[in-house]
N, C-alpha and C positions, 0 to 999 in steps of 0.2 A: 193190531185197528180191531173195535168189535164191530159188526154188520147189525144190524140194529131192524130189522122189519118194522113197519109203524099200524099196528091197527086205530083207524080212527071212527070213531062211531056219532050216529045221532039217530038218536029213535031207536036203541038196539041195532041196528044196521051201518055195515061198511062204508065209508061215504070216502071221497078226495076233497076237499076243495079248492077254488082257485085264485091263487094269492090270500086265504084265508077269508073268502065271501062265503057267507052261509047263503044268499041269492044265487051263488055259481058251484053248484053240487052236484057231485054224478055218485051218483049211489048205484053198490059192486052187487052181484048176486048171493057169495059165499055169504056167511057166517061169520061172526067175530072165531068164535070156536073152529069154525072149519079153518079160516083164513091163518087162527094159533098152533092149530093140528099143522098144518102146512108149512108156517115158518118151521117149528120143530124136525118136522122130518128132512126139510134143508139143511140143515146142520147151523140156525141162529145163533148169534149168542143171547139173545134172549129180541126180547117185543116190547118197544115201546105203544103205551096204548093210550088215547088222548079222549077223554071224554068232552065231546063240544057242547054239548048241552051243557054239561055243567060249568065249561069255560064260560058262557055266555049268560048264565043264572047267576055265576059266582057261588055256586054249592054244587055239591055229587048226586048226580044224578040218578045216574047206569048204572050201580052197584049191583045189581042182579048179573048184567052180564057182566061185570067187571071178575066175580065171583065165579063165574061159567068158566070166564078164560082161565083163571090161572090154579081149577080142578085139572082142567081140560091137560094142562101140558106139564115140563117136569124143569121148560128152561125158565132165566129170572121173567119176571113179568116187571116191568117199571109204568106208574101212572101219572098222569096228569089231567088236568082239568077240575075249575072248582076247589080243591084242597084250599081251606081256609082257617083251619082248625087243629088244634092236638088229637081231638075226637075222629075228625076225619081222618089223619092218618094215623090213627092205631089201629082203626075203623080197617082202614087197605092191609095194615099188615097181618092183621086178625085173617084177611078172607085169603093171603099167602100174595100179598103184592110185596116184591121183594126191594122198590124202591119209589119216593116220590117223587115225583116232578112240580114243585114251586115255581110257579109263574108271577100273577099280579101280583102279589101277596110281595115277593122280596124288594118288588118297585115299591109300593106302599105302605108297608109295613116292616123294613128292615130290624127292628126291634124284636118283633112276633118272631123272627125265622129264623135270627139268634135261638131266640128260646127251642124251636124245631132244632136244632144243631146242637144246643145243649143235651136235649131230651133223647135225641133216635141217633146223636154221630151221624160225621157228616158221609158216613156211608152210605148211610140208608137216605138221605136228603138231598136231590142234585135240582139244581134251580135253569129253570129255562127261558132265555132272552130273545123275545121275538122282538124283531129289529125293520123297520121302515122309511127308508130313506136317515139310515142313520140314529132314529130315535126310535129306542124302546116305547114297543104300542103292549096293552095292559087292557083286561077284560073281555079277551077272546077278539082282543087285538082289533077293535074298534074304535078305541082312544088312545091318545098320546101322552108319554109322561113329559115331567121335568127336569127328567135327569141324560145325561148324555150317557152312552157305551161305556165308556172308560171309567167316568163316574160312578154306575153301577155296577162294572167289574172290579175296580179298587175298592170300593167298599165288599161288597163280596167276597175277595179273597179276606180281607183284614180281618170277616165274622166269622174265617173257616170252611168257607165252601172250596171244593175241592172237584164236582165236575158241575161246568156248565153246559148246557144243549144251547147251540145259537141256531136258527132259521132267521134268513132272510126271506120275510116276507112276497116280498115283490118277485123271487125267487120259485116260492110253495105252489107246489102243484104244476108247474108250467114246463116241466120237462127242459129245462134252456142251460140246464148246466148252475151247479153252485156258483158263490160267488169266492170264489180261491184268492182273488186276496183279503176279503174281507179275514177267511181263516187261515192264511199265512201271518196277516197284522196279530189274529188273537191269539194265535200258538206262540208268537217271536214276543212277545210284549207280556201275556202271563203264561211266561215258562209254568209257576205254580200251582196254574189250573190244570185239568182233564176238561179239553175243549171236544164238542159231539158237533160235529156239520151236520145238517139238517134242510132241505128245502132243496130243487129243484135239479138235484140227481137225474139224468139221464139214460144211462147208461155205463157197461164197467170200466172207463177211461174216468170218467170222474171219480170212481171209486178209487182207484189208482192213481190218481194225482192228488187227492184229498189223503191217500195214505204216505204219502212223499210228501207234501207239508207237515205231517205231522202228526193230525188230528187223534187222538183218542177213541173215535169212534165214527159213524155214518148213520144215519135215520134214513130209511130209504120207505117209499111209499106206494105212489101211483107209475113210477118206473117198471115195478114189481106190476102191482095189478093190471097194466096195462101192455104188459109181455113184452118191455123192453127190458129187462133185465132176469136172470134166471140163474134165483136166488141160490139154486141147487147148485152149479157149475161157480160161483160167485165166490159162497159160503167153503 
């Protein structure tokens, strides 16, 4: 199972949101580059980077910060937030990004997503499914969608997607433990997909339980920043 620490940024600063609420933001003193170097020194498998400005604006914004992070480490960096076009994706790859995470667009324009998969391959394109009360959310988690999680995942699997990052928004940033039942259901129902868990991880025991469930990876954010998890010991 991959251990994937997260860097979420707003205006170039490392932050964590509570349940995806931009009005409930914690800002940390270390820069994204400092955090990336620390994660690499701990032995992390890769870094999950989210441009929260971009997610809200539906366009890439913190491009210079992304480039700085990619230059500062040798481990893979996956990036999400506001990615909407082939040009966006190619630009990120040119900066050194290893994979891109497509969120809202996968829900709103599945045909365009299929085009991304054909052009760049399923190893380069990850889809982020952010769920609140069983409903996928889009546009920086602000809006609900008209499809169910199962409808969405069935379509993504048929389209050739191989890796899904699944976030339970109600747990994100809460340190209240992940939605284990949700991940167990996803792993058992969609064995053809690599399911990466995100949201609510609070301690090493949470990580071990997710590994037992069989997820392909776990994204950890606030628990590291708040000292609840020693990343070096975990890796």
